[in-house]
C-alpha positions as CSV (number, residue, x, y, z in Angstrom):
1,M,-25.0,-6.0,65.9
2,T,-26.0,-6.4,62.7
3,T,-27.3,-3.6,60.4
4,K,-29.5,-3.5,56.8
5,C,-27.0,-1.4,54.6
6,C,-30.4,-1.1,52.0
7,P,-33.8,-2.5,52.6
8,S,-35.0,-5.2,50.6
9,E,-38.1,-4.2,49.2
10,L,-37.9,-0.5,47.2
11,P,-40.7,1.6,48.2
12,S,-43.6,2.3,46.7
13,Q,-43.7,5.5,44.6
14,K,-46.1,7.4,47.0
15,E,-44.4,5.9,49.9
16,L,-40.7,7.8,48.8
17,I,-43.0,10.5,47.8
18,L,-43.4,11.2,51.8
19,Q,-40.2,9.9,52.5
20,L,-38.6,12.7,50.4
21,L,-41.1,15.6,51.8
22,K,-41.4,14.5,55.1
23,Q,-36.8,15.6,54.8
24,E,-38.3,18.3,52.9
25,L,-40.0,19.7,55.7
26,K,-37.2,19.2,57.9
27,S,-34.7,21.3,55.8
28,Y,-37.3,23.5,54.9
29,R,-38.2,24.0,59.1
30,F,-34.7,24.2,60.0
31,F,-33.0,27.6,58.0
32,N,-36.0,29.1,58.0
33,G,-35.1,28.4,62.0
34,L,-31.3,30.0,60.5
35,R,-32.9,32.9,58.0
36,E,-35.0,34.0,61.7
37,I,-31.4,34.8,63.7
38,G,-29.9,36.1,60.6
39,L,-27.7,32.7,59.6
40,D,-29.0,32.7,55.7
41,D,-26.4,29.8,53.4
42,S,-29.3,28.6,51.2
43,F,-26.6,26.5,48.9
44,Y,-26.7,24.3,51.7
45,H,-30.1,23.6,51.8
46,S,-31.2,20.4,49.7
47,D,-34.0,20.2,46.4
48,F,-36.2,18.2,45.7
49,S,-39.2,20.0,43.9
50,S,-38.4,19.1,41.1
51,L,-37.9,15.8,41.5
52,L,-41.6,15.7,44.2
53,L,-43.8,17.2,41.4
54,T,-42.6,15.0,38.7
55,Y,-43.3,12.2,40.9
56,I,-46.8,14.2,41.4
57,G,-46.9,14.1,38.0
58,F,-46.7,18.0,37.2
59,D,-45.4,18.3,33.5
60,D,-44.6,21.9,33.3
61,E,-41.0,24.5,34.7
62,E,-43.7,27.4,36.1
63,N,-43.1,29.4,38.7
64,A,-46.3,28.8,39.5
65,T,-45.7,25.4,40.4
66,Y,-43.1,25.9,42.7
67,D,-44.9,29.1,44.5
68,F,-47.5,26.7,45.4
69,Y,-45.7,23.6,46.2
70,F,-43.0,26.0,48.3
71,A,-46.0,28.0,49.5
72,L,-47.5,24.7,51.2
73,L,-43.6,24.2,52.3
74,E,-43.7,27.0,54.1
75,K,-47.5,26.7,55.9
76,Y,-46.9,23.1,56.6
77,S,-43.5,23.9,58.6
78,T,-45.4,25.7,61.2
79,Y,-47.4,22.9,62.3
80,F,-44.3,21.4,63.0
81,Q,-43.9,19.0,66.4
82,P,-40.2,17.6,66.3
83,N,-41.8,13.3,66.4
84,E,-41.8,11.2,63.3
85,E,-45.9,11.2,63.2
86,T,-46.3,14.6,63.5
87,V,-44.1,15.3,60.1
88,M,-46.0,12.4,58.3
89,K,-48.6,13.8,58.8
90,L,-48.0,17.7,57.8
91,A,-45.7,15.3,54.5
92,L,-49.6,13.2,53.5
93,R,-51.2,16.9,53.6
94,V,-48.5,18.8,51.5
95,Y,-48.8,15.8,48.9
96,L,-52.2,15.7,49.3
97,E,-53.0,19.6,48.4
98,L,-50.4,18.6,45.9
99,V,-52.7,16.0,44.1
100,A,-55.2,18.0,44.0
101,E,-54.0,20.3,42.8
102,L,-52.7,19.2,40.4
103,K,-56.2,17.5,39.4
104,S,-57.1,20.7,39.6
105,R,-55.5,21.6,36.4
106,Q,-55.3,19.1,34.6
107,E,-59.4,19.8,35.3
108,L,-58.9,23.0,33.4
109,K,-56.6,22.4,30.8
110,K,-59.8,20.0,29.3
111,D,-61.9,22.5,29.1
């Protein structure tokens, strides 16, 4: 049995963002479950928010941007089902809402 150590081709930026969002949703759901039963240690919680927001095109570090991002994770993690197709669909929804928010903010800046 042979396994590949790394892909022969790097994913596109959008594919990378979707994969990271997928992992963020899984992690967010897992740590919310731990919090619900009284176990809370956010030190071990991965946080790709800055990386993802930068890749999507946000160039600010305002609290409102991060609040919006984490509200999306909260919202979509409630629909979480333990299968890859569902998680990818949720990641895509988060991505599309982030892109729409970015475009909305860019339009406001133009005015």
